[in-house]
TIROKOL-347655 format. One record per residue (C-alpha): residue number from 0; residue in three letters; x, y, z. Coordinates in steps of 0.05 Angstrom, whole numbers, plus 5000, padded with zeros to 4 digits. Example, Ala and Ser with C-alpha at 12.3 -4.5 7.8 and 13.67 -1.06 7.14 Angstrom:
BEGIN
0, ALA, 5246, 4910, 5156
1, SER, 5273, 4979, 5143
END
This chain:
BEGIN
0, UNK, 1023, 2531, 2308
1, UNK, 0953, 2558, 2306
2, UNK, 0933, 2529, 2236
3, UNK, 0911, 2455, 2249
4, UNK, 0908, 2435, 2173
5, UNK, 0985, 2460, 2163
6, UNK, 1002, 2425, 2231
7, UNK, 0978, 2359, 2202
8, UNK, 1011, 2367, 2129
9, UNK, 1075, 2383, 2163
10, UNK, 1069, 2320, 2211
11, UNK, 1049, 2274, 2153
12, UNK, 1109, 2300, 2110
13, UNK, 1158, 2298, 2167
14, UNK, 1138, 2225, 2198
15, UNK, 1108, 2203, 2134
16, UNK, 1052, 2168, 2169
17, UNK, 1002, 2190, 2230
18, UNK, 0964, 2145, 2274
19, UNK, 0889, 2148, 2253
20, UNK, 0875, 2157, 2328
21, UNK, 0913, 2221, 2334
22, UNK, 0861, 2281, 2346
23, UNK, 0884, 2309, 2276
24, UNK, 0878, 2247, 2239
25, UNK, 0807, 2236, 2273
26, UNK, 0786, 2309, 2254
27, UNK, 0812, 2296, 2179
28, UNK, 0770, 2231, 2175
29, UNK, 0706, 2263, 2208
30, UNK, 0707, 2332, 2198
31, UNK, 0686, 2349, 2124
32, UNK, 0704, 2425, 2122
33, UNK, 0775, 2406, 2151
34, UNK, 0779, 2354, 2103
35, UNK, 0764, 2394, 2043
36, UNK, 0819, 2446, 2071
37, UNK, 0867, 2390, 2079
38, UNK, 0857, 2362, 2009
39, UNK, 0862, 2425, 1977
40, UNK, 0934, 2443, 2011
41, UNK, 0958, 2374, 1992
42, UNK, 0933, 2378, 1919
43, UNK, 0964, 2444, 1909
44, UNK, 1031, 2415, 1917
45, UNK, 1018, 2349, 1876
46, UNK, 0997, 2311, 1940
47, UNK, 0940, 2266, 1963
48, UNK, 0916, 2236, 2026
49, UNK, 0924, 2162, 2034
50, UNK, 0874, 2129, 2080
51, UNK, 0826, 2070, 2081
52, UNK, 0783, 2048, 2139
53, UNK, 0822, 1990, 2154
54, UNK, 0889, 2022, 2159
55, UNK, 0916, 2047, 2227
56, UNK, 0953, 2106, 2196
57, UNK, 0943, 2157, 2148
58, UNK, 1001, 2182, 2100
59, UNK, 1013, 2228, 2035
60, UNK, 1021, 2208, 1965
61, UNK, 1033, 2237, 1899
62, UNK, 0968, 2254, 1857
63, UNK, 0968, 2209, 1796
64, UNK, 0969, 2268, 1746
65, UNK, 1039, 2297, 1771
66, UNK, 1074, 2226, 1772
67, UNK, 1101, 2236, 1698
68, UNK, 1127, 2303, 1713
69, UNK, 1163, 2285, 1783
70, UNK, 1195, 2215, 1756
71, UNK, 1194, 2219, 1684
72, UNK, 1266, 2245, 1681
73, UNK, 1300, 2208, 1738
74, UNK, 1334, 2150, 1689
75, UNK, 1381, 2123, 1743
76, UNK, 1335, 2128, 1804
77, UNK, 1263, 2114, 1805
78, UNK, 1247, 2146, 1874
79, UNK, 1173, 2120, 1876
80, UNK, 1209, 2049, 1882
81, UNK, 1245, 2085, 1939
82, UNK, 1308, 2053, 1916
83, UNK, 1285, 1981, 1922
84, UNK, 1313, 1927, 1874
85, UNK, 1265, 1883, 1838
86, UNK, 1271, 1827, 1893
87, UNK, 1257, 1883, 1947
88, UNK, 1192, 1899, 1907
89, UNK, 1172, 1825, 1901
90, UNK, 1182, 1817, 1974
91, UNK, 1142, 1874, 1987
92, UNK, 1085, 1846, 1949
93, UNK, 1094, 1772, 1982
94, UNK, 1093, 1810, 2053
95, UNK, 1029, 1851, 2034
96, UNK, 0992, 1784, 2011
97, UNK, 1013, 1749, 2072
98, UNK, 0998, 1807, 2124
99, UNK, 0947, 1855, 2097
100, UNK, 0899, 1808, 2058
101, UNK, 0887, 1755, 2122
102, UNK, 0881, 1819, 2167
103, UNK, 0830, 1853, 2119
104, UNK, 0787, 1788, 2110
105, UNK, 0787, 1786, 2191
106, UNK, 0766, 1859, 2194
107, UNK, 0712, 1851, 2140
108, UNK, 0680, 1788, 2179
109, UNK, 0698, 1833, 2245
110, UNK, 0738, 1772, 2273
111, UNK, 0798, 1778, 2319
112, UNK, 0852, 1726, 2323
113, UNK, 0826, 1698, 2381
114, UNK, 0754, 1692, 2354
115, UNK, 0734, 1623, 2331
116, UNK, 0725, 1611, 2254
117, UNK, 0652, 1608, 2249
118, UNK, 0597, 1653, 2227
119, UNK, 0570, 1710, 2271
120, UNK, 0501, 1737, 2264
121, UNK, 0522, 1798, 2299
122, UNK, 0592, 1809, 2272
123, UNK, 0571, 1866, 2223
124, UNK, 0555, 1908, 2292
125, UNK, 0621, 1897, 2328
126, UNK, 0670, 1948, 2325
127, UNK, 0727, 1945, 2267
128, UNK, 0779, 1901, 2301
129, UNK, 0855, 1932, 2292
130, UNK, 0927, 1922, 2302
131, UNK, 0954, 1859, 2334
132, UNK, 0883, 1840, 2347
133, UNK, 0879, 1816, 2269
134, UNK, 0945, 1821, 2248
135, UNK, 0993, 1763, 2262
136, UNK, 1068, 1766, 2260
137, UNK, 1105, 1731, 2205
138, UNK, 1164, 1689, 2228
139, UNK, 1226, 1713, 2187
140, UNK, 1255, 1637, 2184
141, UNK, 1185, 1612, 2149
142, UNK, 1188, 1668, 2100
143, UNK, 1265, 1648, 2085
144, UNK, 1237, 1579, 2080
145, UNK, 1178, 1587, 2038
146, UNK, 1202, 1641, 1997
147, UNK, 1279, 1644, 1997
148, UNK, 1293, 1603, 1930
149, UNK, 1253, 1658, 1891
150, UNK, 1274, 1718, 1930
151, UNK, 1352, 1711, 1930
152, UNK, 1359, 1670, 1992
153, UNK, 1364, 1690, 2067
154, UNK, 1417, 1742, 2058
155, UNK, 1377, 1781, 2003
156, UNK, 1316, 1772, 2043
157, UNK, 1347, 1797, 2107
158, UNK, 1373, 1859, 2065
159, UNK, 1311, 1877, 2036
160, UNK, 1276, 1867, 2101
161, UNK, 1320, 1919, 2127
162, UNK, 1301, 1968, 2073
163, UNK, 1227, 1956, 2076
164, UNK, 1233, 1972, 2153
165, UNK, 1272, 2029, 2139
166, UNK, 1218, 2051, 2094
167, UNK, 1162, 2042, 2143
168, UNK, 1128, 1983, 2110
169, UNK, 1148, 1936, 2166
170, UNK, 1166, 1923, 2238
171, UNK, 1213, 1875, 2251
172, UNK, 1209, 1846, 2329
173, UNK, 1237, 1782, 2359
174, UNK, 1250, 1751, 2291
175, UNK, 1177, 1765, 2266
176, UNK, 1153, 1811, 2209
177, UNK, 1097, 1851, 2226
178, UNK, 1055, 1906, 2185
179, UNK, 1091, 1974, 2186
180, UNK, 1052, 2038, 2190
181, UNK, 1048, 2043, 2107
182, UNK, 1039, 1975, 2092
183, UNK, 0970, 1976, 2082
184, UNK, 0970, 2041, 2043
185, UNK, 1030, 2019, 1997
186, UNK, 0977, 1988, 1950
187, UNK, 0907, 2002, 1927
188, UNK, 0875, 1943, 1954
189, UNK, 0816, 1938, 1903
190, UNK, 0870, 1937, 1846
191, UNK, 0917, 1891, 1886
192, UNK, 0875, 1836, 1914
193, UNK, 0846, 1808, 1854
194, UNK, 0912, 1802, 1824
195, UNK, 0946, 1769, 1883
196, UNK, 0884, 1725, 1891
197, UNK, 0878, 1704, 1817
198, UNK, 0950, 1685, 1815
199, UNK, 0992, 1749, 1798
200, UNK, 1051, 1717, 1837
201, UNK, 1044, 1652, 1802
202, UNK, 1100, 1661, 1756
203, UNK, 1148, 1684, 1814
204, UNK, 1128, 1626, 1858
205, UNK, 1120, 1570, 1811
206, UNK, 1169, 1512, 1826
207, UNK, 1196, 1512, 1754
208, UNK, 1206, 1590, 1756
209, UNK, 1279, 1612, 1733
210, UNK, 1311, 1626, 1796
211, UNK, 1353, 1679, 1758
212, UNK, 1289, 1727, 1757
213, UNK, 1310, 1758, 1824
214, UNK, 1385, 1744, 1830
215, UNK, 1426, 1724, 1888
216, UNK, 1468, 1776, 1928
217, UNK, 1525, 1773, 1882
218, UNK, 1486, 1785, 1818
219, UNK, 1456, 1848, 1839
220, UNK, 1493, 1910, 1812
221, UNK, 1492, 1984, 1833
222, UNK, 1440, 1998, 1782
223, UNK, 1392, 1947, 1810
224, UNK, 1404, 1971, 1883
225, UNK, 1374, 2043, 1857
226, UNK, 1323, 2024, 1812
227, UNK, 1268, 1980, 1798
228, UNK, 1204, 1971, 1766
229, UNK, 1146, 2022, 1791
230, UNK, 1095, 1993, 1838
END
């Protein structure tokens, strides 16, 4: 195709995410004219480009002004939740907090996992570290041990990890959970980070929280599998 903007839009829609080091993705991030054309084409169909300097991929999402028109009539299946049940959404938020927040702190400090935890007066001049250089995998056994009681136990966590992996939020390799191409784009960092840091998950993770909030595998109904609260 001789239309680069159309090619990039088609790839974003087909693959859901495009690496930021891709030639067309780099052009979208550095060429103002190309970016304006790309934004106009996406806006014409109610979409917007999802990207941030710390994410390794670009993706597309719905524009705010069309969300009600798109989702308002769907009573049985809220597709903005990708069909995730409530405990699946809770697990997604937990994984975002455990994988993205530490990664972002290292990126802002220009520190890799191998760097000693000390100040670096020249840190701001270093290239922004990316990928596994700053993002460690989370052992699934640790996830189950620490959050299983609040997120439905091992069976439910494994089930929801599979759903999150198929949706592109995470990668599962060698019993480790890694950031997927969409995880860093799933939430607005400026909105979510303060809520997480200031204790948004306290009710879910508190020792005396009611364990019936997320239910066991036997408690989940067909309606729960198809719907959940919007992000």
